[in-house]
C-alpha positions in Angstrom: 0.0 0.0 0.0 1.6 3.3 -1.0 2.5 5.7 1.8 1.0 9.1 2.1 3.0 12.2 2.7 2.1 14.5 5.6 0.8 17.3 3.3 -1.4 14.7 1.5 -2.9 13.5 4.8 -3.5 17.0 5.9 -5.2 17.9 2.7 -7.4 14.8 2.9 -8.5 15.6 6.4 -9.1 19.2 5.4 -11.3 18.0 2.5 -13.4 15.9 5.0 -14.0 18.8 7.4 -13.9 21.7 5.0 -15.2 20.8 1.6 -13.7 22.8 -1.2 -16.1 25.0 -3.2 -16.0 25.3 -7.0 -14.5 28.6 -8.0 -17.3 29.1 -10.6 -20.6 27.8 -9.3 -19.8 27.5 -5.5 -20.9 23.8 -5.3 -18.8 21.3 -3.3 -15.9 19.8 -5.4 -16.5 16.1 -5.3 -15.3 13.4 -7.7 -13.7 16.0 -9.9 -10.3 15.7 -11.7 -9.6 19.2 -10.4 -9.2 20.7 -6.9 -11.3 23.9 -7.4 -13.7 23.1 -10.2 -16.6 20.7 -9.7 -17.1 18.0 -12.2 -19.9 19.9 -14.0 -17.9 23.1 -14.4 -14.8 21.1 -15.4 -16.6 19.8 -18.4 -17.1 23.4 -19.6 -13.4 24.1 -19.8 -12.4 24.3 -23.5 -8.7 23.6 -23.9 -7.3 25.3 -27.0 -6.1 22.3 -28.8 -4.6 22.4 -32.3 -5.3 23.3 -35.0 -5.2 26.9 -33.7 -4.2 30.4 -34.8 -0.4 30.6 -35.0 -0.5 34.1 -33.5 -2.8 33.8 -30.4 -3.6 30.1 -30.1 -7.4 30.5 -30.6 -8.6 27.1 -31.8 -10.0 26.5 -35.3 -13.2 24.6 -35.2 -13.1 21.9 -37.8 -10.5 21.3 -40.5 -8.0 24.0 -41.3 -8.0 24.8 -45.0 -7.0 28.5 -45.1 -4.8 31.0 -43.4 -3.3 30.1 -40.0 -4.4 33.5 -38.6 -7.7 33.9 -36.9 -10.0 37.0 -37.4 -8.9 38.3 -33.9 -5.3 38.7 -35.2 -5.9 39.9 -38.8 -5.0 43.5 -37.9 -2.3 42.8 -35.3 1.0 42.6 -37.3 2.7 40.6 -34.5 6.3 41.3 -33.5 6.5 37.8 -32.0 6.8 34.5 -33.9 4.0 32.5 -32.3 1.4 32.4 -29.6 -0.4 29.7 -27.6 -3.2 29.9 -25.1 -4.3 27.1 -22.7 -8.1 27.6 -22.7 -10.9 29.9 -23.8 -11.6 32.4 -21.1 -15.3 31.7 -20.8 -17.5 30.4 -18.0 -15.5 28.5 -15.4 -12.2 29.5 -17.1 -13.0 33.2 -16.8 -13.9 32.7 -13.1 -10.5 31.1 -12.6 -8.7 34.0 -14.1 -10.8 36.6 -12.3 -10.1 34.8 -9.0 -6.4 34.9 -9.7 -6.3 38.5 -10.9 -8.5 40.2 -8.5 -8.8 38.0 -5.4 -5.3 36.6 -4.8 -6.6 33.2 -5.9 -3.2 31.6 -6.5 -4.7 28.2 -5.7 -6.4 28.1 -9.1 -2.9 27.7 -10.7 -2.9 24.1 -9.3 -5.8 23.3 -11.6 -4.2 25.2 -14.4 -1.1 23.0 -14.0 -3.3 19.9 -14.2 -4.8 21.2 -17.4 -1.4 21.7 -18.9 -0.7 18.0 -18.1 -3.6 17.3 -20.5 -2.2 19.5 -23.2 1.1 18.1 -24.6 1.2 20.9 -27.2 1.3 23.5 -24.5 3.9 21.6 -22.4 6.3 21.3 -25.4 5.7 25.0 -26.3 6.8 26.4 -22.9 9.8 24.1 -22.4 13.4 25.3 -22.4 12.7 29.0 -22.6 13.1 32.2 -20.7 9.6 33.1 -19.4 9.1 36.9 -19.3 6.0 38.1 -17.3 4.2 41.2 -18.6 4.9 43.7 -15.9 2.6 45.8 -13.8 3.2 49.5 -13.1 4.6 50.0 -9.6 1.4 51.8 -8.5 -0.8 48.9 -9.6 1.7 46.4 -8.1 1.4 48.1 -4.7 -2.4 48.2 -5.0 -2.7 44.5 -5.9 0.2 43.2 -4.0 1.4 40.8 -6.8 1.7 40.5 -10.5 -0.6 37.7 -11.8 1.5 37.3 -14.9 4.5 36.5 -12.8 2.5 34.0 -10.8 1.5 32.3 -14.0 5.1 32.3 -15.2 6.3 30.7 -12.0 3.7 28.0 -12.4 4.9 27.3 -15.9 8.4 27.2 -14.6 7.4 24.5 -12.2 5.5 22.6 -14.9 8.7 22.4 -16.9 10.6 21.2 -13.8 12.7 24.4 -14.0 13.9 23.7 -17.6 12.3 27.1 -18.3 13.2 30.0 -16.1 11.4 33.2 -15.1 13.2 36.5 -15.7 11.7 39.9 -15.1 13.3 41.6 -18.1 10.6 44.3 -18.5 9.3 47.2 -16.5 6.1 49.3 -16.9 7.1 52.9 -17.2 3.6 54.5 -17.7 0.5 54.0 -15.7 -2.3 53.0 -18.1 -6.0 52.5 -17.7 -7.4 49.0 -17.8 -7.7 47.6 -21.3 -11.0 45.9 -20.5 -13.4 48.5 -21.8 -11.2 49.7 -24.7 -11.6 48.7 -28.4 -8.7 47.5 -30.5 -7.2 50.9 -31.5 -7.6 52.4 -28.0 -5.8 49.4 -26.6 -2.9 49.9 -28.9 -2.6 53.6 -28.0 -3.1 52.8 -24.3 0.1 50.7 -24.1 2.2 52.6 -26.6 5.5 53.4 -25.0 4.3 52.0 -21.7 7.2 49.4 -21.3 11.0 49.5 -21.1 13.8 47.1 -20.5 14.7 46.6 -16.9 18.0 48.2 -15.9 19.7 44.8 -15.1 18.2 42.9 -18.0 20.5 40.8 -20.2 19.0 39.7 -23.6 20.7 36.9 -25.5 19.9 37.1 -29.2 19.5 33.3 -29.9 17.7 32.5 -26.6 14.0 31.5 -26.8 11.9 34.1 -24.9 8.2 33.6 -24.1 6.1 36.6 -22.9 3.6 35.4 -20.4 0.2 37.1 -19.6 -3.1 36.0 -18.2 -5.3 36.6 -21.2 -4.8 37.3 -24.9 -7.5 39.7 -26.2 -6.2 41.9 -29.0 -2.5 41.2 -28.4 -1.7 44.9 -28.1 0.0 44.6 -24.7 2.0 41.5 -25.7 3.1 43.2 -28.9 4.2 46.3 -27.1 6.4 44.1 -24.8 7.7 42.2 -27.8 8.8 45.4 -29.4 11.0 46.2 -26.4 12.7 42.8 -26.3 13.1 42.8 -30.1 14.8 46.2 -29.9 17.1 44.8 -27.2 18.3 42.1 -29.5 15.9 39.2 -29.0 15.3 37.3 -32.2 13.2 34.3 -30.9 10.0 35.6 -29.4 6.8 33.8 -28.5 3.9 34.5 -26.2 1.9 32.2 -23.9 -1.3 33.0 -22.0 -3.7 31.1 -19.8 -6.8 32.2 -21.5 -8.1 33.8 -24.7 -10.9 36.3 -24.3 
């Protein structure tokens, strides 16, 4: 009979006396493959499996018989080589990101890591790279207390068993309004000249860099960050996000 570690025993006891609630619907999490999604909500998670847009990772439904760029990215003109997203940021997946971003819900990253285990395309994509989180402005960082993109990048580092490493190569030099309510062109203008290279950053031209953010929407923020790394000499740039929304 396999032995149980002390943390495993502690968690099992906690589950008995304090049932975990689903991050989306609030029901008790029972007989689910995830720790913070009930089995019903887990079935609503749509992993962004290939074939998918080469720029953002948005999945193509059905056979791919045309361009490899989706309508979301038609006007982007990306400065990075490729993009991948783990899931569509709808329903339970959106609740996961909201909990992480606004309520210090770092625990949802445990379930995100389990999802990556089911997505070999994503595992391979993030392996053996420098993971660069999209930075927050110091004011926003003080308000929130953490950078959710850095938390995601650290989770990805652990998923790769430290074959990929997190490096904070970028800083945010200008406080910008939230992108949530802005349309495409406004988003582009909002983040223009908002980023810079960190003072201690070292960019190696032939190293693989992956910009990490929580959600890919129009790609404006990731493109603005890519521009800085490209100007610093990076020649191999990709992006990875948890969700696409």
